[in-house]
C-alpha positions as CSV (number, residue, x, y, z in Angstrom):
1,M,10.6,-5.9,22.6
2,P,7.2,-5.1,22.8
3,A,5.1,-4.8,19.1
4,H,3.8,-1.9,18.6
5,A,0.1,-1.1,17.3
6,L,-0.4,0.8,14.2
7,G,-1.0,4.5,14.2
8,P,-2.1,7.9,14.4
9,G,0.5,7.5,11.2
10,T,0.1,9.3,8.0
11,L,-0.7,7.6,4.5
12,E,-0.2,10.3,1.5
13,I,0.2,9.2,-2.6
14,G,0.6,11.8,-5.4
15,Q,3.5,14.0,-6.7
16,S,5.3,16.6,-4.0
17,G,3.2,19.8,-3.8
18,S,-0.7,18.0,-4.3
19,T,-0.3,14.9,-2.1
20,K,-3.6,13.2,-1.0
21,S,-3.8,12.3,2.3
22,F,-5.5,8.9,3.5
23,A,-4.5,8.9,6.7
24,A,-7.8,10.0,8.5
25,Q,-9.9,7.9,6.5
26,T,-8.1,4.5,6.5
27,T,-8.9,1.8,9.4
28,K,-6.3,-0.3,7.8
29,A,-3.2,-0.5,6.0
30,A,-0.6,-3.0,5.1
31,L,2.6,-3.4,2.5
32,V,2.3,-6.8,1.7
33,P,5.2,-9.5,-0.4
34,K,3.7,-12.0,-2.1
35,T,6.2,-13.7,-3.0
36,D,6.8,-16.4,-6.2
37,T,8.7,-19.5,-6.0
38,G,8.5,-21.4,-9.6
39,D,9.6,-25.0,-10.0
40,T,13.1,-26.7,-10.0
41,I,13.7,-28.0,-13.3
42,Y,15.4,-31.6,-13.7
43,F,17.3,-32.5,-16.5
44,L,18.1,-36.3,-17.2
45,D,21.7,-35.9,-16.9
46,G,20.3,-35.2,-12.7
47,S,21.5,-32.0,-12.7
48,A,18.9,-28.6,-11.5
49,D,17.8,-25.4,-12.7
50,A,17.0,-23.3,-9.0
51,P,13.5,-22.0,-9.2
52,E,13.4,-18.4,-9.7
53,I,11.9,-16.5,-6.7
54,T,9.9,-13.6,-7.5
55,E,8.3,-11.1,-5.5
56,E,5.7,-8.5,-5.8
57,W,4.3,-6.0,-3.8
58,T,1.2,-4.0,-3.0
59,L,-0.5,-1.3,-0.9
60,D,-3.8,-2.3,0.8
61,V,-6.0,-0.4,2.3
62,T,-9.6,-0.2,4.4
63,L,-10.7,3.4,3.7
64,A,-14.5,4.3,5.2
65,Q,-16.2,5.9,2.8
66,T,-17.7,9.6,2.3
67,F,-19.6,10.5,0.1
68,D,-18.7,14.4,-0.4
69,K,-17.4,16.1,-3.6
70,D,-13.3,15.5,-2.5
71,S,-13.8,12.3,-1.0
72,L,-11.0,9.4,-1.5
73,L,-13.4,7.2,-3.3
74,D,-14.2,9.7,-5.9
75,W,-10.0,10.7,-6.3
76,L,-9.5,7.1,-6.7
77,L,-12.1,6.5,-9.3
78,T,-10.5,9.5,-11.0
79,N,-7.0,9.2,-11.0
80,S,-7.4,5.1,-11.3
81,G,-4.8,3.5,-13.7
82,T,-2.2,6.2,-12.5
83,T,1.1,5.6,-11.3
84,M,2.3,7.8,-8.3
85,P,4.9,7.8,-5.3
86,F,3.7,6.9,-2.1
87,T,4.3,8.1,1.6
88,F,3.9,5.0,4.8
89,R,4.8,6.5,8.1
90,P,3.5,3.8,10.4
91,R,2.7,5.4,13.4
92,S,4.3,9.4,13.8
93,D,6.9,8.3,16.4
94,A,7.9,5.6,14.2
95,E,11.5,5.7,13.0
96,S,10.3,4.4,9.4
97,V,8.7,5.9,6.7
98,Y,8.1,4.1,3.6
99,S,7.9,5.5,0.3
100,G,7.7,4.3,-3.7
101,D,5.4,4.5,-6.5
102,L,2.3,2.1,-6.9
103,T,-0.4,2.5,-9.1
104,V,-3.7,3.7,-8.5
105,V,-6.9,1.8,-8.4
106,S,-10.7,2.2,-8.1
107,A,-12.7,1.1,-4.8
108,Q,-16.1,-0.4,-4.1
109,I,-18.8,2.5,-4.0
110,G,-21.4,1.9,-2.0
111,G,-22.4,-1.1,0.5
112,D,-24.5,-1.7,3.0
113,V,-28.1,0.1,3.7
114,K,-27.7,2.2,6.9
115,K,-24.9,1.1,7.6
116,K,-21.5,2.8,7.4
117,N,-19.1,0.9,4.8
118,T,-16.0,0.2,4.3
119,S,-13.6,-0.4,0.6
120,D,-11.0,-2.7,0.6
121,V,-7.9,-1.0,-2.3
122,S,-5.3,-2.6,-3.1
123,F,-2.0,-0.8,-4.7
124,P,0.0,-2.8,-7.1
125,L,3.4,-1.3,-6.2
126,A,6.3,-1.0,-8.8
127,G,9.3,-3.1,-7.3
128,A,9.4,-3.2,-3.2
129,P,8.7,-0.7,-1.4
130,T,11.9,1.5,0.4
131,R,12.8,2.3,4.4
132,K,14.2,5.8,5.3
133,A,14.4,7.3,8.8
134,A,11.6,9.5,9.2
135,P,12.4,13.1,9.6
136,G,13.9,13.7,13.3
137,T,14.7,10.8,13.8
138,R,18.0,7.9,13.8
139,G,16.0,5.1,12.8
């Protein structure tokens, strides 16, 4: 099976009916797990406690910066610290849609002069994302 390119797809953050679309300014989007394996604890009698394994997720996004009054950068700044639902469909023709809750965080505003700057932002997720079949697919 050949690999798929990312996009065109969708990325929305917010409550149903008041979502903010990020797709038109997103140049990179990835759901990223970070797994932490604790240390095995060994006891004098030769027994051992297995390490605790924890997993944390982020939605990592690179955004093209704009400075309009309704810019994504201003929206992030205004909503920073708020927990909101998100949906991420990597490709419009893909069978998978990923969703969950994330914490909105602010992103860098500005950068190099006379350049079209981008901002990298990493949204912490509340637990692992969930996968569901996209509307109209069998997935």
